[in-house]
C-alpha positions in Angstrom: 3.0 9.1 -22.3 2.9 5.3 -22.2 4.0 5.2 -25.8 6.7 7.8 -25.3 8.2 6.0 -22.3 7.9 2.7 -24.1 10.0 4.0 -27.0 12.5 5.5 -24.5 12.8 2.1 -22.7 13.4 0.2 -25.9 15.5 2.7 -27.9 17.3 5.0 -25.4 17.7 2.9 -22.2 19.4 0.0 -24.0 21.2 -2.8 -22.2 24.1 -5.0 -23.1 22.2 -8.2 -22.0 20.6 -10.4 -24.7 16.8 -9.7 -24.7 14.5 -12.7 -24.6 11.9 -13.5 -27.3 8.9 -11.2 -27.7 10.5 -8.7 -25.3 9.6 -5.7 -27.6 6.0 -7.0 -28.0 5.7 -7.3 -24.2 6.8 -3.7 -23.7 4.3 -2.3 -26.2 1.6 -4.5 -24.8 2.1 -3.0 -21.4 2.1 0.5 -22.8 -1.1 -0.1 -24.8 -2.8 -1.8 -21.8 -2.0 1.3 -19.7 -3.8 3.5 -22.3 -6.8 1.1 -22.5 -7.2 0.7 -18.7 -6.7 4.4 -17.9 -9.4 5.3 -20.5 -11.9 3.9 -17.9 -10.4 5.8 -15.0 -13.3 8.3 -14.9 -15.8 5.5 -14.7 -13.8 3.8 -11.9 -13.8 7.1 -10.0 -17.5 7.5 -10.4 -18.0 3.9 -9.2 -15.9 4.7 -6.1 -17.7 8.0 -5.4 -21.1 6.5 -5.6 -20.1 3.4 -3.5 -20.4 0.7 -6.2 -18.2 -1.5 -3.9 -19.5 -4.8 -5.1 -18.9 -3.8 -8.8 -15.2 -3.1 -8.1 -14.7 -6.4 -6.2 -16.5 -8.4 -8.9 -14.7 -6.8 -11.9 -11.3 -6.9 -10.2 -11.8 -10.6 -9.5 -12.9 -11.4 -13.0 -10.0 -9.5 -14.5 -7.5 -11.4 -12.5 -9.2 -14.7 -13.4 -9.3 -13.8 -17.2 -5.6 -12.7 -17.1 -4.7 -16.0 -15.4 -6.9 -18.2 -17.7 -5.3 -16.5 -20.7 -1.7 -16.7 -19.5 -1.6 -20.3 -18.2 -2.6 -22.2 -21.4 -0.3 -20.0 -23.5 2.7 -20.6 -21.1 2.0 -24.3 -20.8 1.9 -24.6 -24.6 5.0 -22.6 -25.3 7.1 -22.1 -22.1 9.9 -20.4 -24.1 7.4 -17.6 -25.2 6.6 -16.4 -21.7 6.7 -12.7 -22.6 4.2 -13.3 -25.5 1.8 -15.0 -23.1 2.3 -12.2 -20.6 1.6 -9.5 -23.2 -1.5 -11.1 -24.6 -2.9 -11.8 -21.1 -2.3 -8.1 -20.2 -4.1 -6.8 -23.2 -7.0 -9.1 -22.9 -7.4 -8.2 -19.2 -7.2 -4.5 -19.9 -9.8 -4.6 -22.7 -12.2 -6.6 -20.5 -11.7 -4.2 -17.5 -12.4 -1.1 -19.5 -15.3 -2.5 -21.6 -17.0 -4.0 -18.5 -17.1 -0.7 -16.7 -18.7 1.1 -19.6 -21.1 -1.7 -20.4 -22.2 -1.9 -16.7 -23.0 1.8 -16.5 -24.7 1.8 -19.9 -27.0 -0.9 -18.5 -27.3 0.9 -15.1 -28.2 4.3 -16.6 -30.7 2.7 -19.1 -32.4 0.9 -16.2 -32.3 4.1 -14.1 -33.9 6.2 -16.8 -36.7 3.7 -17.2 -37.3 3.9 -13.4 -37.4 7.7 -13.5 -39.9 7.6 -16.4 -42.2 5.3 -14.5 -41.9 7.4 -11.3 -42.6 10.6 -13.3 -45.7 9.1 -14.9 -47.0 8.1 -11.5 -46.7 11.6 -10.1 -49.5 14.0 -10.8 -47.4 17.1 -11.2 -44.6 15.4 -13.0 -41.9 16.9 -10.7 -38.5 15.5 -10.2 -38.3 15.9 -6.4 -37.7 12.2 -5.9 -34.4 12.4 -7.8 -32.6 14.9 -5.6 -30.0 12.3 -4.6 -30.2 10.4 -7.9 -27.3 9.3 -10.1 -26.5 12.5 -12.0 -25.3 11.0 -15.3 -27.8 10.7 -18.1 -25.8 8.8 -20.7 -22.4 7.1 -21.1 -21.3 10.1 -23.1 -21.2 12.1 -19.9 -18.1 10.1 -18.9 -16.2 11.3 -21.9 -14.1 14.5 -21.8 -16.0 17.7 -22.4 -16.3 21.4 -21.6 -18.1 22.5 -18.3 -20.5 25.3 -18.4 -18.4 28.3 -17.4 -19.2 31.8 -18.7 -16.2 33.6 -17.0 -13.3 31.8 -18.6 -12.3 28.8 -20.6 -10.8 27.1 -17.5 -12.3 27.1 -14.0 -9.7 28.7 -11.8 -10.5 26.8 -8.7 -10.5 23.4 -10.4 -7.3 24.3 -12.2 -5.5 25.1 -8.9 -6.9 22.0 -7.2 -5.8 19.8 -10.1 -2.3 21.3 -10.1 -2.1 20.7 -6.3 -3.1 17.1 -6.7 -0.7 16.6 -9.6 2.3 18.0 -7.6 1.4 15.9 -4.6 0.9 12.8 -6.7 4.4 13.3 -8.3 6.0 13.6 -4.8 4.1 10.5 -3.5 5.1 8.6 -6.6 8.8 9.4 -6.0 8.6 8.5 -2.3 6.9 5.1 -3.1 8.5 4.2 -6.4 11.7 6.1 -6.4 14.0 3.1 -6.5 12.3 1.9 -9.6 12.9 5.2 -11.3 16.6 4.9 -10.5 16.6 1.3 -11.8 15.0 2.5 -15.0 17.0 5.6 -15.7 20.4 4.6 -14.4 22.0 1.2 -15.1 23.0 0.3 -11.6 21.4 -3.2 -11.7 21.2 -5.9 -14.3 17.8 -7.3 -15.4 18.4 -10.4 -13.3 19.1 -8.3 -10.2 16.0 -6.2 -10.9 13.9 -9.3 -11.2 15.2 -10.7 -7.9 14.6 -7.4 -6.2 11.0 -7.3 -7.4 10.3 -10.8 -6.2 11.6 -10.1 -2.7 10.0 -6.7 -2.6 6.6 -8.0 -3.5 6.9 -10.9 -1.0 8.1 -8.6 1.8 5.3 -6.1 1.1 2.7 -8.7 2.0 3.0 -7.7 5.7 2.3 -4.1 4.8 -0.7 -5.0 2.7 -2.4 -7.4 5.0 -1.3 -6.2 8.5 -0.2 -2.6 8.5 -2.5 -1.1 5.9 -5.8 -2.1 7.7 -4.3 -0.8 10.9 -3.4 2.5 9.3 -6.7 3.0 7.5 -8.8 2.2 10.6 -6.5 4.4 12.7 -6.9 7.3 10.3 -10.7 7.1 10.4 -10.7 6.8 14.2 -8.4 9.8 14.8 -10.4 12.0 12.4 -13.5 11.4 14.5 -11.8 11.8 17.9 -9.3 14.7 17.5 -10.1 18.1 16.0 -7.5 19.5 13.6 -7.8 23.2 14.3 -7.8 23.2 18.1 -5.0 22.6 20.7 -5.3 19.4 22.7 -6.0 21.2 25.9 -9.1 22.9 24.4 -10.7 19.6 23.3 -12.9 17.0 25.0 -10.5 15.4 27.6 -12.3 12.1 27.5 -11.8 11.8 23.7 -8.2 13.0 23.9 -7.5 10.4 26.7 -9.0 7.6 24.6 -7.2 8.7 21.4 -3.9 8.8 23.3 -4.5 5.3 24.6 -5.3 4.0 21.1 -2.2 5.7 19.6 0.0 4.2 22.4 -1.5 0.7 21.8 -1.1 1.0 18.0 2.5 2.1 18.4 3.2 -0.8 20.7 1.5 -3.3 18.4 3.3 -2.3 15.2 6.6 -2.1 17.0 6.1 -5.6 18.4 5.1 -7.0 15.0 8.1 -5.3 13.4 10.6 -6.5 15.9 9.3 -10.1 15.6 9.7 -9.9 11.8 13.2 -8.4 12.1 14.4 -11.0 14.6 13.0 -14.1 13.0 13.5 -12.8 9.5 17.3 -13.0 9.9 17.1 -16.8 10.5 14.1 -17.8 8.5 14.4 -15.7 5.4 16.1 -18.7 3.7 13.3 -21.1 4.8 10.5 -18.7 3.6 12.2 -18.3 0.2 12.7 -22.0 -0.1 9.1 -22.6 0.6 8.1 -19.9 -1.9 10.4 -20.5 -4.8 12.5 -23.6 -4.2 16.3 -23.8 -4.2 16.7 -21.1 -6.8 15.7 -18.4 -4.2 18.0 -19.5 -1.4 21.2 -18.1 -3.0 23.1 -15.3 -1.3 21.4 -12.3 -3.0 17.7 -13.2 -2.4 18.3 -14.1 1.2 20.3 -10.9 1.8 17.5 -8.8 0.3 14.9 -10.6 2.4 16.8 -10.0 5.6 17.3 -6.3 4.8 13.6 -6.1 3.9 12.7 -7.2 7.5 14.2 -3.9 8.8 12.2 -2.0 6.2 9.0 -3.7 7.4 9.7 -2.6 11.0 10.1 1.1 9.9 7.1 0.8 7.5 4.8 -0.2 10.4 6.0 2.6 12.7 5.7 5.2 9.9 2.2 4.0 9.0 0.8 4.6 12.5 2.6 7.9 13.3 1.9 9.3 9.8 -1.8 8.3 9.9 -2.2 10.2 13.2 -0.3 13.2 11.8 -2.4 13.3 8.6 -5.6 12.8 10.5 -5.1 15.6 13.1 -2.9 18.2 11.4 -4.4 21.6 10.3 -4.2 22.9 6.8 -1.0 25.0 7.5 0.8 22.0 8.8 -0.3 19.9 5.8 1.0 22.5 3.4 4.3 22.6 5.2 4.4 18.8 5.1 4.1 19.0 1.3 7.2 21.2 1.2 9.1 18.8 3.5 8.1 15.9 1.1 10.2 17.6 -1.6 13.3 17.4 0.5 12.5 13.9 1.6 12.1 12.9 -2.0 15.5 14.3 -2.9 17.2 12.6 0.1 15.5 9.3 -0.8 16.6 9.4 -4.4 20.2 10.3 -3.5 20.4 7.7 -0.8 19.0 5.0 -3.0 21.4 5.8 -5.9 24.5 5.9 -3.6 23.6 2.8 -1.6 22.9 0.9 -4.9 26.4 1.8 -6.1 28.0 0.8 -2.8 25.9 -2.3 -1.8 24.2 -3.4 -5.0 20.4 -4.3 -5.0 20.2 -4.3 -1.2 21.1 -0.6 -1.3 17.6 0.2 -2.6 16.1 -1.3 0.6 18.5 0.8 2.6 17.4 3.8 0.7 13.8 2.9 1.6 14.8 2.7 5.2 16.3 6.2 5.0 13.0 7.4 3.5 10.9 5.8 6.2 13.2 7.1 8.9 12.9 10.7 7.7 9.1 10.4 7.6 9.0 8.8 11.1 11.2 11.7 12.5 8.8 14.2 10.9 5.7 12.5 12.3 7.1 12.0 15.8 8.2 15.6 15.9 4.6 16.7 15.1 3.1 14.3 17.8 5.6 15.4 20.5 4.9 19.1 19.7 1.2 18.5 19.9 1.4 17.0 23.3 4.3 19.1 24.6 2.2 21.0 27.2 0.2 18.0 28.4 0.8 15.0 30.5 0.3 12.6 27.6 3.2 10.8 26.0 1.6 8.5 23.4 5.0 7.6 21.7 6.0 5.7 24.8 4.3 2.7 23.1 7.3 2.6 20.7 9.6 1.4 23.5 9.4 -2.4 23.9 8.9 -3.8 27.3 11.8 -5.6 29.1 10.6 -9.2 29.2 9.5 -9.0 25.5 12.9 -7.5 24.6 14.8 -10.2 26.5 12.8 -13.0 24.9 13.6 -11.5 21.4 17.3 -11.4 22.2 17.3 -15.0 23.3 15.2 -16.0 20.2 17.7 -14.2 17.9 20.6 -16.1 19.4 19.1 -19.5 19.3 17.5 -19.2 15.9 20.7 -17.9 14.3 22.6 -20.9 15.8 19.9 -23.2 14.5 20.2 -21.7 11.1 24.0 -22.1 11.1 23.8 -25.8 12.1 20.6 -27.2 10.7 19.8 -25.2 7.4 19.5 -26.5 4.7 20.0 -30.1 5.7 17.6 -30.2 8.6 14.9 -27.7 7.6 12.1 -29.3 9.6 14.1 -29.2 12.8 15.2 -25.6 12.2 11.5 -24.7 11.6 10.4 -26.5 14.8 13.0 -24.6 16.9 11.6 -21.3 15.3 8.0 -22.2 16.2 9.1 -22.9 19.9 11.0 -19.7 20.2 8.1 -17.8 18.6 5.7 -19.2 21.2 8.0 -18.1 24.0 8.2 -14.6 22.5 4.4 -14.5 22.1 3.8 -15.6 25.7 6.1 -12.9 27.0 4.3 -10.3 24.9 0.9 -11.4 26.2 2.1 -11.3 29.8 3.3 -7.7 29.5 0.4 -6.5 27.4 -2.5 -8.1 29.3 -4.2 -4.7 29.5 -4.3 -4.5 25.7 -5.6 -8.1 25.4 -8.3 -7.3 28.0 -9.3 -4.1 26.2 -9.5 -6.0 22.8 -11.5 -8.8 24.4 -14.0 -6.4 26.0 -14.5 -4.5 22.7 -15.1 -7.8 20.9 -17.7 -8.9 23.5 -19.4 -5.5 23.3 -19.6 -5.7 19.5 -20.9 -9.3 19.6 -23.6 -8.4 22.2 -24.6 -5.4 20.1 -25.0 -7.6 17.0 -27.1 -10.1 19.0 -29.4 -7.4 20.2 -29.8 -5.9 16.8 -30.7 -9.4 15.4 
């Protein structure tokens, strides 16, 4: 498929723009590196399933280092051949990543087999009871495609159905997360320059999701799966656990809403400053700044969707999950249509608006599930999404002052503009702490409890 889509990209989806040197080589290098890296996917899944966490961290770090070490000297020697350096670095990194996985497990299995042999020789009856929970693979060949032992039919029916279900869900999730890139690829709504600018801003804006919202979402999902049962109404469950889970959901909603509002308010005045610090004067033109400001709204919706959706996925029963998969189809269609129309009307920023529509639909779906689940109870966990008055007032004042500061002091007095922003942020932070002292106290108590527990264990 990589080779097919590479051919389509080069030969069918042509562009009127002049292509840079080694562009064709870079496309084929990416396609080939996909094939090479995916050939080790089975080994990567085995490593994850058997908790080889350190292996993944080490190999990922080394791969990034090798790609960088390969790319930098080539680009410094010939700056005009950037795509050649990129393609070579991509291939070298993919070859290393794949080969290192197979070599590690070849060494690991060989070492494990020697250990098994020693243990078997030390046992009188030569039994294998000690290897009940052992690593099941005997050789590296076991990772390669093969036929399972199945006397009834050529294909295992249950595995086939499960694979097809995962495939469909994967396609839907891919559309929901990468839909705008599909439209960019298939339909010429943006030039390559606009696509590159969009990717830079999108990657920079997604840092908040990666480092702030994703850990909250993953921790929340694990917590809610332990506290709330999927197949029982709320009234039939442990009231203490339900009360605690409601409090946690309320606090999480309040936290992500507060973070998102701060990003939205300060992002309108300080997107230019951030882009100047990141990429210099080239990134403070109209389009990058407009994209960054629009992305601040997407960050707010992304945070809200992460918390509400993680609770829904952690507590919904199988029937609700199956229904959600059907709803995802309609959400995907709405997302693609909105992204295409907005891109025609507003240009690159239309893709961010399309993402906002996608997030809004998913938030509505999740909040409807949560409201329905607590309809017959006294709990209203979504009240955490409503910001408190003093915090809201401080945000409005900060928005007014920072926008005036941006109009008068940027770009000539960047430092003064930044100092004003820091002062206003501190005022907003103090107002938030004042109105959320119960959450601060709860977090402090939990931290002290964990510290004391670690001291006792030591």
